[in-house]
KEKOL-331735 format. One record per residue (C-alpha): x, y, z. Coordinates in steps of 0.05 Angstrom, whole numbers, m for minus. Layout:
KEKOL-331735
{xx=X	yy=Y	zz=Z};
...
end
This chain:
KEKOL-331735
{xx=m90	yy=m144	zz=m399};
{xx=m69	yy=m78	zz=m359};
{xx=m64	yy=m13	zz=m388};
{xx=11	yy=13	zz=m384};
{xx=10	yy=87	zz=m351};
{xx=85	yy=104	zz=m367};
{xx=115	yy=44	zz=m343};
{xx=186	yy=33	zz=m333};
{xx=228	yy=m32	zz=m327};
{xx=248	yy=m71	zz=m262};
{xx=299	yy=m88	zz=m216};
{xx=339	yy=m58	zz=m149};
{xx=306	yy=m59	zz=m83};
{xx=238	yy=m41	zz=m50};
{xx=251	yy=16	zz=4};
{xx=190	yy=74	zz=m6};
{xx=158	yy=132	zz=31};
{xx=92	yy=131	zz=35};
{xx=48	yy=204	zz=51};
{xx=m16	yy=197	zz=66};
{xx=m63	yy=260	zz=64};
{xx=m143	yy=255	zz=82};
{xx=m196	yy=314	zz=97};
{xx=m267	yy=262	zz=106};
{xx=m335	yy=274	zz=133};
{xx=m323	yy=207	zz=182};
{xx=m383	yy=196	zz=205};
{xx=m425	yy=202	zz=127};
{xx=m363	yy=163	zz=96};
{xx=m363	yy=114	zz=152};
{xx=m437	yy=93	zz=136};
{xx=m424	yy=86	zz=67};
{xx=m363	yy=43	zz=80};
{xx=m405	yy=2	zz=117};
{xx=m445	yy=m31	zz=61};
{xx=m400	yy=m21	zz=9};
{xx=m435	yy=37	zz=m24};
{xx=m372	yy=49	zz=m60};
{xx=m409	yy=94	zz=m113};
{xx=m429	yy=147	zz=m55};
{xx=m380	yy=149	zz=m10};
{xx=m329	yy=156	zz=m72};
{xx=m366	yy=220	zz=m97};
{xx=m365	yy=251	zz=m27};
{xx=m295	yy=243	zz=m21};
{xx=m286	yy=272	zz=m93};
{xx=m333	yy=333	zz=m69};
{xx=m292	yy=348	zz=m15};
{xx=m225	yy=328	zz=m54};
{xx=m245	yy=377	zz=m116};
{xx=m271	yy=433	zz=m55};
{xx=m199	yy=418	zz=m31};
{xx=m166	yy=429	zz=m95};
{xx=m202	yy=493	zz=m111};
{xx=m181	yy=532	zz=m37};
{xx=m115	yy=508	zz=m50};
{xx=m113	yy=537	zz=m118};
{xx=m143	yy=605	zz=m90};
{xx=m95	yy=610	zz=m43};
{xx=m44	yy=600	zz=m99};
{xx=m12	yy=528	zz=m75};
{xx=8	yy=472	zz=m111};
{xx=m56	yy=420	zz=m122};
{xx=m55	yy=347	zz=m154};
{xx=m92	yy=325	zz=m199};
{xx=m172	yy=310	zz=m186};
{xx=m183	yy=241	zz=m167};
{xx=m145	yy=199	zz=m225};
{xx=m68	yy=167	zz=m210};
{xx=m15	yy=204	zz=m236};
{xx=58	yy=191	zz=m243};
{xx=103	yy=240	zz=m226};
{xx=180	yy=209	zz=m257};
{xx=244	yy=238	zz=m231};
{xx=280	yy=282	zz=m235};
{xx=227	yy=316	zz=m188};
{xx=251	yy=380	zz=m158};
{xx=205	yy=380	zz=m102};
{xx=231	yy=313	zz=m84};
{xx=299	yy=304	zz=m100};
{xx=321	yy=350	zz=m50};
{xx=297	yy=294	zz=13};
{xx=367	yy=272	zz=38};
{xx=339	yy=204	zz=38};
{xx=350	yy=188	zz=m33};
{xx=419	yy=208	zz=m15};
{xx=429	yy=170	zz=53};
{xx=392	yy=110	zz=52};
{xx=414	yy=49	zz=44};
{xx=421	yy=m9	zz=95};
{xx=479	yy=7	zz=125};
{xx=460	yy=74	zz=142};
{xx=390	yy=43	zz=163};
{xx=407	yy=m1	zz=211};
{xx=463	yy=48	zz=241};
{xx=412	yy=98	zz=245};
{xx=339	yy=82	zz=264};
{xx=325	yy=76	zz=337};
{xx=276	yy=27	zz=343};
{xx=246	yy=m23	zz=302};
{xx=174	yy=m43	zz=308};
{xx=123	yy=m49	zz=250};
{xx=152	yy=m107	zz=221};
{xx=110	yy=m169	zz=197};
{xx=135	yy=m242	zz=173};
{xx=103	yy=m304	zz=141};
{xx=121	yy=m352	zz=86};
{xx=89	yy=m329	zz=30};
{xx=99	yy=m267	zz=m1};
{xx=35	yy=m239	zz=m8};
{xx=21	yy=m193	zz=54};
{xx=m52	yy=m186	zz=76};
{xx=m71	yy=m139	zz=132};
{xx=m117	yy=m180	zz=195};
{xx=m149	yy=m135	zz=246};
{xx=m166	yy=m175	zz=300};
{xx=m220	yy=m122	zz=326};
{xx=m258	yy=m136	zz=281};
{xx=m333	yy=m176	zz=304};
{xx=m307	yy=m243	zz=257};
{xx=m246	yy=m258	zz=277};
{xx=m263	yy=m314	zz=320};
{xx=m300	yy=m346	zz=278};
{xx=m254	yy=m340	zz=212};
{xx=m197	yy=m366	zz=259};
{xx=m244	yy=m428	zz=273};
{xx=m249	yy=m437	zz=197};
{xx=m181	yy=m439	zz=184};
{xx=m161	yy=m488	zz=236};
{xx=m209	yy=m528	zz=204};
{xx=m186	yy=m530	zz=147};
{xx=m110	yy=m527	zz=160};
{xx=m137	yy=m606	zz=173};
{xx=m165	yy=m621	zz=109};
{xx=m92	yy=m657	zz=75};
{xx=m130	yy=m629	zz=4};
{xx=m116	yy=m557	zz=32};
{xx=m76	yy=m507	zz=m8};
{xx=m57	yy=m453	zz=37};
{xx=m12	yy=m429	zz=m26};
{xx=m69	yy=m414	zz=m64};
{xx=m118	yy=m375	zz=m10};
{xx=m118	yy=m304	zz=10};
{xx=m143	yy=m279	zz=77};
{xx=m125	yy=m309	zz=143};
{xx=m98	yy=m371	zz=105};
{xx=m46	yy=m324	zz=108};
{xx=m28	yy=m299	zz=176};
{xx=9	yy=m246	zz=181};
{xx=64	yy=m242	zz=250};
{xx=82	yy=m177	zz=280};
{xx=152	yy=m196	zz=289};
{xx=206	yy=m158	zz=340};
{xx=267	yy=m162	zz=295};
{xx=326	yy=m101	zz=312};
{xx=342	yy=m61	zz=254};
{xx=407	yy=m113	zz=230};
{xx=362	yy=m174	zz=234};
{xx=302	yy=m150	zz=195};
{xx=357	yy=m119	zz=140};
{xx=404	yy=m183	zz=130};
{xx=339	yy=m226	zz=125};
{xx=309	yy=m179	zz=68};
{xx=378	yy=m176	zz=29};
{xx=378	yy=m265	zz=30};
{xx=307	yy=m268	zz=22};
{xx=282	yy=m330	zz=m30};
{xx=224	yy=m361	zz=m53};
{xx=216	yy=m408	zz=3};
{xx=241	yy=m359	zz=60};
{xx=205	yy=m330	zz=100};
{xx=191	yy=m256	zz=68};
{xx=193	yy=m195	zz=114};
{xx=161	yy=m125	zz=106};
{xx=155	yy=m62	zz=143};
{xx=101	yy=1	zz=154};
{xx=127	yy=42	zz=206};
{xx=111	yy=120	zz=221};
{xx=169	yy=153	zz=203};
{xx=168	yy=185	zz=271};
{xx=173	yy=117	zz=307};
{xx=239	yy=103	zz=269};
{xx=273	yy=159	zz=309};
{xx=297	yy=241	zz=301};
{xx=351	yy=221	zz=250};
{xx=306	yy=182	zz=204};
{xx=250	yy=237	zz=216};
{xx=294	yy=294	zz=188};
{xx=310	yy=257	zz=132};
{xx=248	yy=254	zz=106};
{xx=199	yy=303	zz=141};
{xx=220	yy=375	zz=139};
{xx=228	yy=373	zz=57};
{xx=144	yy=350	zz=50};
{xx=125	yy=421	zz=60};
{xx=118	yy=431	zz=m15};
{xx=77	yy=359	zz=m31};
{xx=19	yy=385	zz=25};
{xx=m43	yy=421	zz=16};
{xx=m53	yy=461	zz=83};
{xx=m92	yy=459	zz=142};
{xx=m105	yy=373	zz=123};
{xx=m80	yy=319	zz=173};
{xx=m27	yy=270	zz=145};
{xx=20	yy=221	zz=154};
{xx=85	yy=189	zz=134};
{xx=98	yy=122	zz=132};
{xx=173	yy=89	zz=109};
{xx=165	yy=22	zz=68};
{xx=217	yy=m31	zz=70};
{xx=210	yy=m97	zz=45};
{xx=249	yy=m151	zz=4};
{xx=244	yy=m177	zz=m71};
{xx=167	yy=m200	zz=m84};
{xx=134	yy=m182	zz=m13};
{xx=70	yy=m156	zz=m36};
{xx=21	yy=m116	zz=m6};
{xx=m48	yy=m150	zz=m18};
{xx=m97	yy=m106	zz=m61};
{xx=m129	yy=m59	zz=m16};
{xx=m162	yy=20	zz=m22};
{xx=m154	yy=75	zz=22};
{xx=m196	yy=128	zz=48};
{xx=m140	yy=181	zz=47};
{xx=m94	yy=203	zz=m16};
{xx=m32	yy=186	zz=m23};
{xx=31	yy=196	zz=m43};
{xx=86	yy=144	zz=m54};
{xx=158	yy=168	zz=m61};
{xx=202	yy=111	zz=m90};
{xx=264	yy=117	zz=m51};
{xx=311	yy=56	zz=m62};
{xx=295	yy=15	zz=m126};
{xx=232	yy=m9	zz=m157};
{xx=164	yy=m25	zz=m143};
{xx=104	yy=m51	zz=m188};
{xx=37	yy=m19	zz=m180};
{xx=m26	yy=m47	zz=m201};
{xx=m88	yy=8	zz=m201};
{xx=m159	yy=m15	zz=m210};
{xx=m207	yy=40	zz=m208};
{xx=m264	yy=39	zz=m154};
{xx=m324	yy=24	zz=m212};
{xx=m285	yy=m40	zz=m203};
{xx=m301	yy=m56	zz=m133};
{xx=m352	yy=m113	zz=m147};
{xx=m313	yy=m146	zz=m197};
{xx=m258	yy=m149	zz=m138};
{xx=m296	yy=m185	zz=m85};
{xx=m269	yy=m147	zz=m27};
{xx=m273	yy=m186	zz=44};
{xx=m343	yy=m163	zz=82};
{xx=m340	yy=m96	zz=129};
{xx=m348	yy=m143	zz=183};
{xx=m289	yy=m196	zz=161};
{xx=m211	yy=m182	zz=198};
{xx=m188	yy=m165	zz=120};
{xx=m239	yy=m123	zz=106};
{xx=m222	yy=m65	zz=50};
{xx=m183	yy=m116	zz=13};
{xx=m192	yy=m159	zz=m42};
{xx=m208	yy=m236	zz=m27};
{xx=m163	yy=m253	zz=m113};
{xx=m109	yy=m284	zz=m102};
{xx=m70	yy=m244	zz=m165};
{xx=m16	yy=m299	zz=m171};
{xx=m69	yy=m348	zz=m181};
{xx=m136	yy=m323	zz=m206};
{xx=m187	yy=m375	zz=m196};
{xx=m232	yy=m352	zz=m250};
{xx=m296	yy=m407	zz=m231};
{xx=m299	yy=m375	zz=m166};
{xx=m283	yy=m301	zz=m184};
{xx=m316	yy=m293	zz=m251};
{xx=m326	yy=m225	zz=m251};
{xx=m260	yy=m205	zz=m254};
{xx=m250	yy=m222	zz=m324};
{xx=m308	yy=m157	zz=m337};
{xx=m258	yy=m112	zz=m304};
{xx=m252	yy=m57	zz=m375};
{xx=m181	yy=m42	zz=m400};
{xx=m182	yy=37	zz=m381};
{xx=m207	yy=21	zz=m300};
{xx=m140	yy=m11	zz=m289};
{xx=m55	yy=5	zz=m295};
{xx=7	yy=m20	zz=m284};
{xx=59	yy=28	zz=m267};
{xx=140	yy=11	zz=m247};
{xx=170	yy=63	zz=m203};
{xx=235	yy=78	zz=m195};
{xx=284	yy=120	zz=m154};
{xx=251	yy=182	zz=m141};
{xx=183	yy=172	zz=m181};
{xx=123	yy=196	zz=m137};
{xx=53	yy=167	zz=m154};
{xx=m7	yy=190	zz=m126};
{xx=m75	yy=142	zz=m117};
{xx=m127	yy=189	zz=m100};
{xx=m183	yy=157	zz=m38};
{xx=m218	yy=84	zz=m73};
{xx=m170	yy=66	zz=m115};
{xx=m149	yy=2	zz=m110};
{xx=m75	yy=m15	zz=m107};
{xx=m38	yy=m84	zz=m106};
{xx=42	yy=m69	zz=m97};
{xx=98	yy=m117	zz=m109};
{xx=170	yy=m96	zz=m91};
{xx=207	yy=m127	zz=m153};
{xx=284	yy=m118	zz=m118};
{xx=315	yy=m109	zz=m60};
{xx=374	yy=m61	zz=m46};
end
Protein backbone atom coordinates (compact mmCIF):
# COMPACT_ATOMS: atom_id res chain seq x y z
CA UNK A 1 0.00 0.00 0.00
CA UNK A 2 2.83 2.38 0.82
CA UNK A 3 5.51 3.41 -1.64
CA UNK A 4 8.86 2.29 -0.25
CA UNK A 5 11.10 5.35 -0.11
CA UNK A 6 14.70 4.28 0.50
CA UNK A 7 13.42 1.91 3.15
CA UNK A 8 15.82 0.14 5.51
CA UNK A 9 15.39 -2.90 7.71
CA UNK A 10 14.18 -2.68 11.27
CA UNK A 11 15.42 -2.85 14.85
CA UNK A 12 17.48 -1.18 17.52
CA UNK A 13 16.18 1.86 19.62
CA UNK A 14 14.45 5.17 19.57
CA UNK A 15 16.39 8.31 20.31
CA UNK A 16 16.28 11.17 17.87
CA UNK A 17 16.69 14.89 17.44
CA UNK A 18 13.88 16.82 15.83
CA UNK A 19 15.12 20.04 14.28
CA UNK A 20 12.22 22.31 13.39
CA UNK A 21 12.33 25.64 11.70
CA UNK A 22 9.75 27.85 10.14
CA UNK A 23 8.93 31.13 8.47
CA UNK A 24 5.25 32.00 8.04
CA UNK A 25 2.88 34.90 7.95
CA UNK A 26 1.26 33.74 11.18
CA UNK A 27 -2.04 35.62 11.05
CA UNK A 28 -2.79 34.74 7.44
CA UNK A 29 -1.71 31.14 7.98
CA UNK A 30 -3.81 30.69 11.14
CA UNK A 31 -6.91 31.98 9.38
CA UNK A 32 -6.45 29.39 6.66
CA UNK A 33 -5.66 26.59 9.10
CA UNK A 34 -8.81 27.20 11.14
CA UNK A 35 -11.03 26.31 8.19
CA UNK A 36 -8.75 23.46 7.05
CA UNK A 37 -8.06 25.32 3.81
CA UNK A 38 -5.04 23.16 3.05
CA UNK A 39 -4.71 24.15 -0.59
CA UNK A 40 -4.22 27.86 0.19
CA UNK A 41 -2.37 27.35 3.49
CA UNK A 42 0.07 24.93 1.86
CA UNK A 43 0.47 27.31 -1.07
CA UNK A 44 1.34 30.13 1.34
CA UNK A 45 4.05 28.14 3.11
CA UNK A 46 5.26 26.72 -0.20
CA UNK A 47 5.64 30.21 -1.65
CA UNK A 48 7.60 31.36 1.38
CA UNK A 49 9.72 28.21 1.27
CA UNK A 50 10.65 28.87 -2.37
CA UNK A 51 11.59 32.44 -1.44
CA UNK A 52 13.66 31.18 1.50
CA UNK A 53 15.51 28.61 -0.60
CA UNK A 54 16.18 31.09 -3.38
CA UNK A 55 17.56 33.65 -0.91
CA UNK A 56 19.80 30.97 0.63
CA UNK A 57 21.15 29.98 -2.79
CA UNK A 58 21.89 33.60 -3.61
CA UNK A 59 23.94 33.81 -0.41
CA UNK A 60 25.78 30.63 -1.38
CA UNK A 61 24.20 28.65 1.48
CA UNK A 62 22.95 25.09 1.38
CA UNK A 63 19.23 24.76 0.57
CA UNK A 64 16.92 21.83 1.23
CA UNK A 65 14.42 20.08 -1.07
CA UNK A 66 11.47 22.11 -2.29
CA UNK A 67 8.40 20.90 -0.38
CA UNK A 68 8.88 17.14 -0.73
CA UNK A 69 10.20 14.70 1.91
CA UNK A 70 13.74 13.51 1.37
CA UNK A 71 15.97 11.05 3.21
CA UNK A 72 19.68 11.77 3.69
CA UNK A 73 21.30 8.43 4.45
CA UNK A 74 24.31 7.95 6.69
CA UNK A 75 27.17 8.62 6.50
CA UNK A 76 26.46 12.34 6.30
CA UNK A 77 29.37 14.70 6.99
CA UNK A 78 27.07 17.46 8.22
CA UNK A 79 25.75 15.39 11.12
CA UNK A 80 28.37 12.67 11.69
CA UNK A 81 30.42 15.10 13.79
CA UNK A 82 27.60 15.60 16.33
CA UNK A 83 28.96 14.18 19.64
CA UNK A 84 25.55 12.73 20.52
CA UNK A 85 26.16 9.86 18.08
CA UNK A 86 29.17 8.66 20.05
CA UNK A 87 28.10 9.64 23.57
CA UNK A 88 24.38 8.99 23.85
CA UNK A 89 23.49 5.75 25.57
CA UNK A 90 21.30 4.92 28.54
CA UNK A 91 24.02 5.45 31.17
CA UNK A 92 25.30 8.71 29.67
CA UNK A 93 21.83 10.26 29.43
CA UNK A 94 20.91 9.21 32.98
CA UNK A 95 24.08 10.84 34.28
CA UNK A 96 23.94 14.07 32.25
CA UNK A 97 20.28 15.06 31.91
CA UNK A 98 19.88 17.74 34.57
CA UNK A 99 16.11 17.92 34.60
CA UNK A 100 13.63 15.62 32.91
CA UNK A 101 10.39 17.21 31.73
CA UNK A 102 8.00 16.36 28.94
CA UNK A 103 7.62 12.64 29.77
CA UNK A 104 4.25 11.21 28.79
CA UNK A 105 2.83 7.85 29.81
CA UNK A 106 -0.29 5.83 29.08
CA UNK A 107 -1.50 2.30 28.42
CA UNK A 108 -1.80 2.48 24.66
CA UNK A 109 1.25 2.79 22.43
CA UNK A 110 -0.31 5.55 20.28
CA UNK A 111 0.45 8.96 21.78
CA UNK A 112 -2.07 11.64 20.86
CA UNK A 113 -1.39 15.26 21.75
CA UNK A 114 -4.28 16.62 23.82
CA UNK A 115 -4.46 20.41 24.13
CA UNK A 116 -6.56 21.27 27.19
CA UNK A 117 -6.69 24.91 26.05
CA UNK A 118 -9.01 24.08 23.15
CA UNK A 119 -12.65 25.24 23.48
CA UNK A 120 -14.18 21.75 23.14
CA UNK A 121 -12.06 20.13 25.87
CA UNK A 122 -14.76 20.05 28.56
CA UNK A 123 -17.39 18.64 26.21
CA UNK A 124 -15.05 15.94 24.89
CA UNK A 125 -14.08 14.98 28.44
CA UNK A 126 -17.73 14.53 29.40
CA UNK A 127 -18.28 12.41 26.28
CA UNK A 128 -15.37 10.17 27.24
CA UNK A 129 -16.67 9.69 30.79
CA UNK A 130 -20.03 8.63 29.38
CA UNK A 131 -18.43 6.18 26.94
CA UNK A 132 -16.44 4.54 29.74
CA UNK A 133 -19.70 3.54 31.41
CA UNK A 134 -20.70 1.50 28.37
CA UNK A 135 -19.42 -2.12 28.76
CA UNK A 136 -19.23 -2.41 24.95
CA UNK A 137 -16.74 0.46 24.71
CA UNK A 138 -13.37 -0.78 23.38
CA UNK A 139 -10.74 1.89 24.05
CA UNK A 140 -8.02 -0.16 22.31
CA UNK A 141 -9.44 0.76 18.91
CA UNK A 142 -10.11 4.43 19.55
CA UNK A 143 -7.94 7.49 19.11
CA UNK A 144 -8.23 10.97 20.66
CA UNK A 145 -8.82 11.53 24.31
CA UNK A 146 -9.90 7.91 24.65
CA UNK A 147 -6.17 7.31 25.07
CA UNK A 148 -5.63 9.97 27.69
CA UNK A 149 -1.95 10.91 27.94
CA UNK A 150 -0.52 11.96 31.28
CA UNK A 151 2.48 14.24 31.76
CA UNK A 152 4.54 12.20 34.20
CA UNK A 153 7.25 13.37 36.59
CA UNK A 154 10.17 10.91 36.56
CA UNK A 155 13.87 11.15 37.17
CA UNK A 156 16.13 10.10 34.26
CA UNK A 157 16.91 6.64 35.68
CA UNK A 158 13.24 5.85 36.25
CA UNK A 159 12.40 6.89 32.70
CA UNK A 160 15.16 4.97 30.90
CA UNK A 161 14.60 1.86 33.03
CA UNK A 162 10.91 1.99 32.15
CA UNK A 163 11.61 2.47 28.44
CA UNK A 164 14.05 -0.45 28.39
CA UNK A 165 11.52 -2.88 29.87
CA UNK A 166 8.31 -1.91 28.09
CA UNK A 167 6.12 -4.71 26.76
CA UNK A 168 2.74 -4.78 25.01
CA UNK A 169 1.01 -5.10 28.38
CA UNK A 170 2.89 -2.32 30.17
CA UNK A 171 2.58 1.45 30.29
CA UNK A 172 4.33 3.17 27.39
CA UNK A 173 6.60 6.16 27.99
CA UNK A 174 7.59 8.91 25.61
CA UNK A 175 9.92 11.91 26.01
CA UNK A 176 9.63 15.06 23.94
CA UNK A 177 11.66 17.93 25.29
CA UNK A 178 13.61 20.97 24.18
CA UNK A 179 17.32 20.14 24.20
CA UNK A 180 18.10 23.34 26.10
CA UNK A 181 15.87 22.27 29.01
CA UNK A 182 17.79 19.01 29.43
CA UNK A 183 20.90 20.86 30.61
CA UNK A 184 24.18 22.28 29.34
CA UNK A 185 25.96 18.96 28.75
CA UNK A 186 23.24 17.58 26.50
CA UNK A 187 22.85 20.92 24.72
CA UNK A 188 26.60 21.14 24.08
CA UNK A 189 26.52 17.66 22.53
CA UNK A 190 24.02 18.82 19.90
CA UNK A 191 23.37 22.53 19.35
CA UNK A 192 26.78 23.85 18.22
CA UNK A 193 26.89 21.20 15.49
CA UNK A 194 23.58 22.02 13.79
CA UNK A 195 24.64 25.30 12.21
CA UNK A 196 25.32 23.58 8.87
CA UNK A 197 21.68 22.44 8.77
CA UNK A 198 20.11 25.84 9.34
CA UNK A 199 19.30 28.53 6.81
CA UNK A 200 20.08 31.87 8.46
CA UNK A 201 17.45 34.39 9.55
CA UNK A 202 14.92 31.67 10.38
CA UNK A 203 13.41 30.92 13.79
CA UNK A 204 14.21 27.42 15.01
CA UNK A 205 14.18 25.06 17.97
CA UNK A 206 15.57 21.60 18.68
CA UNK A 207 13.83 18.75 20.52
CA UNK A 208 15.06 15.40 21.80
CA UNK A 209 12.62 12.50 21.37
CA UNK A 210 13.01 9.15 23.15
CA UNK A 211 10.49 6.32 23.16
CA UNK A 212 10.39 2.61 23.90
CA UNK A 213 9.76 -0.05 21.27
CA UNK A 214 6.32 0.41 19.77
CA UNK A 215 5.66 3.92 21.08
CA UNK A 216 3.94 5.84 18.31
CA UNK A 217 3.15 9.48 17.56
CA UNK A 218 -0.29 9.68 15.96
CA UNK A 219 -0.43 10.93 12.37
CA UNK A 220 -0.37 14.73 12.41
CA UNK A 221 1.02 17.69 10.51
CA UNK A 222 3.25 20.59 11.55
CA UNK A 223 3.30 24.05 10.01
CA UNK A 224 7.10 24.06 10.20
CA UNK A 225 9.95 22.56 8.22
CA UNK A 226 11.29 19.53 10.13
CA UNK A 227 14.73 17.96 9.97
CA UNK A 228 14.54 14.65 11.85
CA UNK A 229 17.92 13.15 12.79
CA UNK A 230 18.02 9.57 14.08
CA UNK A 231 20.69 9.13 16.77
CA UNK A 232 20.09 5.62 18.13
CA UNK A 233 18.02 2.70 16.86
CA UNK A 234 15.35 3.00 14.21
CA UNK A 235 11.97 4.61 13.65
CA UNK A 236 9.34 3.98 11.00
CA UNK A 237 7.67 6.98 9.34
CA UNK A 238 4.45 6.88 7.35
CA UNK A 239 4.22 10.11 5.38
CA UNK A 240 1.12 11.52 3.70
CA UNK A 241 0.95 14.43 1.28
CA UNK A 242 -1.19 17.47 2.18
CA UNK A 243 -3.33 16.55 -0.83
CA UNK A 244 -4.56 13.49 1.12
CA UNK A 245 -5.90 15.50 4.08
CA UNK A 246 -9.58 14.82 3.36
CA UNK A 247 -8.93 11.08 3.44
CA UNK A 248 -7.17 11.27 6.83
CA UNK A 249 -10.18 12.54 8.81
CA UNK A 250 -8.56 15.26 10.89
CA UNK A 251 -10.06 16.33 14.18
CA UNK A 252 -11.88 19.69 14.01
CA UNK A 253 -9.86 22.82 14.68
CA UNK A 254 -11.53 23.46 18.07
CA UNK A 255 -11.01 19.86 19.25
CA UNK A 256 -8.18 19.24 21.79
CA UNK A 257 -6.63 16.81 19.26
CA UNK A 258 -6.64 19.24 16.33
CA UNK A 259 -3.92 18.83 13.64
CA UNK A 260 -4.11 15.05 14.16
CA UNK A 261 -5.92 12.26 12.35
CA UNK A 262 -8.85 10.39 13.87
CA UNK A 263 -7.91 7.06 12.28
CA UNK A 264 -6.25 4.37 14.37
CA UNK A 265 -3.79 3.10 11.77
CA UNK A 266 -3.31 -0.21 13.58
CA UNK A 267 -7.05 -0.94 13.31
CA UNK A 268 -8.40 1.04 10.37
CA UNK A 269 -12.20 0.93 10.47
CA UNK A 270 -13.07 1.35 6.80
CA UNK A 271 -16.78 1.52 7.57
CA UNK A 272 -16.13 4.74 9.53
CA UNK A 273 -13.26 6.06 7.38
CA UNK A 274 -13.95 4.85 3.81
CA UNK A 275 -12.00 7.67 2.16
CA UNK A 276 -8.75 6.34 3.62
CA UNK A 277 -8.70 3.71 0.86
CA UNK A 278 -8.78 6.42 -1.80
CA UNK A 279 -5.32 7.79 -0.93
CA UNK A 280 -3.14 7.49 -4.00
CA UNK A 281 0.20 5.70 -4.09
CA UNK A 282 2.04 8.93 -4.86
CA UNK A 283 0.47 10.60 -1.80
CA UNK A 284 2.05 8.32 0.83
CA UNK A 285 5.46 6.91 1.62
CA UNK A 286 7.01 4.70 4.25
CA UNK A 287 10.60 5.00 5.38
CA UNK A 288 12.69 3.59 8.24
CA UNK A 289 15.49 5.72 9.67
CA UNK A 290 18.59 4.23 11.29
CA UNK A 291 21.45 5.88 13.21
CA UNK A 292 22.90 8.80 11.27
CA UNK A 293 19.97 9.08 8.86
CA UNK A 294 18.15 12.38 8.44
CA UNK A 295 14.64 13.01 7.11
CA UNK A 296 13.33 16.34 5.84
CA UNK A 297 9.55 16.73 6.33
CA UNK A 298 7.99 19.82 4.71
CA UNK A 299 5.15 21.80 6.31
CA UNK A 300 1.71 20.17 6.14
CA UNK A 301 3.06 16.70 5.37
CA UNK A 302 1.39 14.28 7.78
CA UNK A 303 3.70 11.89 9.63
CA UNK A 304 2.88 8.85 11.74
CA UNK A 305 6.00 7.77 13.64
CA UNK A 306 6.66 4.44 15.38
CA UNK A 307 9.74 3.38 17.34
CA UNK A 308 10.60 -0.13 16.20
CA UNK A 309 13.05 -0.92 18.99
CA UNK A 310 14.82 0.38 22.12
CA UNK A 311 18.43 1.15 23.08
